[in-house]
C-alpha positions in Angstrom: 0.0 0.1 0.2 1.1 3.2 -0.6 1.5 6.9 1.5 -1.3 8.0 0.3 -3.9 5.1 0.9 -2.6 4.7 3.9 -3.7 8.0 5.2 -6.9 7.8 3.2 -8.0 4.6 6.0 -6.5 6.5 8.9 -8.3 9.5 7.9 -11.4 7.6 7.3 -10.9 5.2 10.6 -10.3 9.0 12.1 -13.6 10.6 11.1 -15.6 7.7 12.0 -14.2 7.5 15.5 -14.2 11.3 16.3 -17.5 11.2 15.5 -19.0 8.7 16.6 -17.4 9.4 20.1 -18.5 13.0 20.2 -21.7 12.4 19.3 -21.7 9.3 22.1 -20.4 12.5 24.5 -22.7 15.1 23.8 -26.1 12.4 23.5 -26.4 12.8 27.5 -26.3 16.0 27.3 -29.3 16.9 25.3 -32.0 19.1 27.6 -34.9 17.5 28.6 -37.8 20.0 27.7 -39.4 21.4 24.6 -37.3 20.9 21.2 -38.1 24.0 20.1 -36.7 25.8 23.6 -33.9 28.3 23.4 -31.4 25.8 25.4 -32.2 22.8 23.1 -31.0 25.5 20.2 -28.3 26.2 22.6 -27.2 22.8 22.7 -27.7 22.3 18.5 -25.5 25.6 17.9 -22.6 24.5 20.8 -23.0 20.6 19.3 -22.2 22.1 15.6 -19.2 24.1 17.5 -17.9 22.1 19.3 -17.9 19.2 16.6 -16.3 21.4 14.2 -13.0 22.7 16.7 -12.8 19.1 18.1 -13.1 17.6 14.8 -10.0 19.8 13.3 -8.1 19.1 16.6 -7.9 15.6 16.2 -7.6 15.4 12.9 -4.1 17.5 13.4 -3.0 14.8 16.8 -3.9 12.3 14.2 -2.7 13.2 11.2 0.8 13.8 13.2 0.3 10.5 15.0 0.3 8.6 11.4 3.2 10.2 10.3 5.6 9.8 13.4 4.4 6.2 13.2 4.2 5.9 9.4 8.4 7.3 9.5 9.7 4.6 12.5 7.7 1.4 10.4 8.5 2.0 7.4 12.2 4.3 7.1 10.4 6.8 5.0 9.5 10.1 5.1 6.5 12.0 3.7 6.5 12.5 0.6 7.2 16.2 -0.1 5.7 16.5 -3.2 2.3 16.2 -5.4 2.4 15.2 -8.3 -0.8 15.8 -11.4 -2.4 12.9 -10.2 -2.5 13.5 -6.5 -4.0 17.1 -7.1 -6.1 15.4 -9.5 -7.8 12.9 -7.2 -7.8 15.5 -4.1 -9.9 17.2 -6.9 -12.4 14.7 -7.2 -12.9 13.9 -3.9 -13.1 17.5 -2.6 -15.7 17.5 -5.4 -17.5 14.7 -4.2 -17.3 15.6 -0.6 -18.5 19.2 -1.6 -21.5 17.7 -3.7 -22.6 15.5 -0.6 -22.6 18.5 2.1 -24.6 20.7 0.0 -27.1 18.4 -1.4 -27.4 18.0 2.7 -27.3 21.7 3.4 -30.5 21.5 0.7 -32.7 19.2 2.4 -31.8 20.5 6.0 -33.6 23.8 4.2 -35.4 21.7 3.0 -36.7 20.3 6.4 -37.6 24.1 7.4 -39.4 24.7 4.4 -42.0 21.7 5.4 -41.9 23.1 8.5 -40.3 20.6 10.0 -38.7 21.6 13.8 -35.5 22.4 13.8 -33.7 20.2 15.6 -34.2 18.0 12.4 -32.2 20.7 10.4 -29.2 20.5 12.4 -29.2 16.5 12.6 -29.5 16.8 8.8 -26.6 19.0 8.8 -24.6 17.3 10.8 -25.2 14.3 9.2 -24.1 15.5 5.9 -21.0 17.5 7.1 -20.2 13.2 8.7 -21.3 12.0 5.3 -19.2 14.4 3.5 -16.2 13.7 5.3 -16.3 9.8 4.5 -16.9 10.4 1.0 -14.4 12.4 0.6 -11.7 9.9 1.7 -14.2 6.5 0.5 -13.1 8.6 -2.9 -9.5 9.4 -2.3 -9.0 5.2 -1.7 -10.8 4.3 -4.2 -8.5 6.7 -7.0 -5.4 5.4 -5.5 -6.6 2.2 -5.4 -8.6 1.9 -9.5 -6.8 4.6 -10.6 -8.2 7.9 -12.1 
């Protein structure tokens, strides 16, 4: 397996682990009572904000740990350049990830149009962010395995 394939697999596993762990942490903190209350909206706003910060920090830490472990186990350095194939694969992964997130965003706004509760909109946005991240990692892995 190449460095890029291993990095894509680690990124995929990290995304699933980070999202799962964060949801398990935040689930018990959901305020009891009316779903449209100010407390519930504060919960969902903090959920999105903290998930973003936690995800960025965890991905950075996992990326650094991956590079250290990769260097120790293989004795090789991380590739210092990205050729045209790497850039093309990254663009395809970004396109697919962006498409999934925009589709989720439109679904979330549609849930407001059909008069669903605000918590449904937040859940759709959060899930579309997660699915878009997984889609990007899977696209990258697929193209490194099968070619462009």
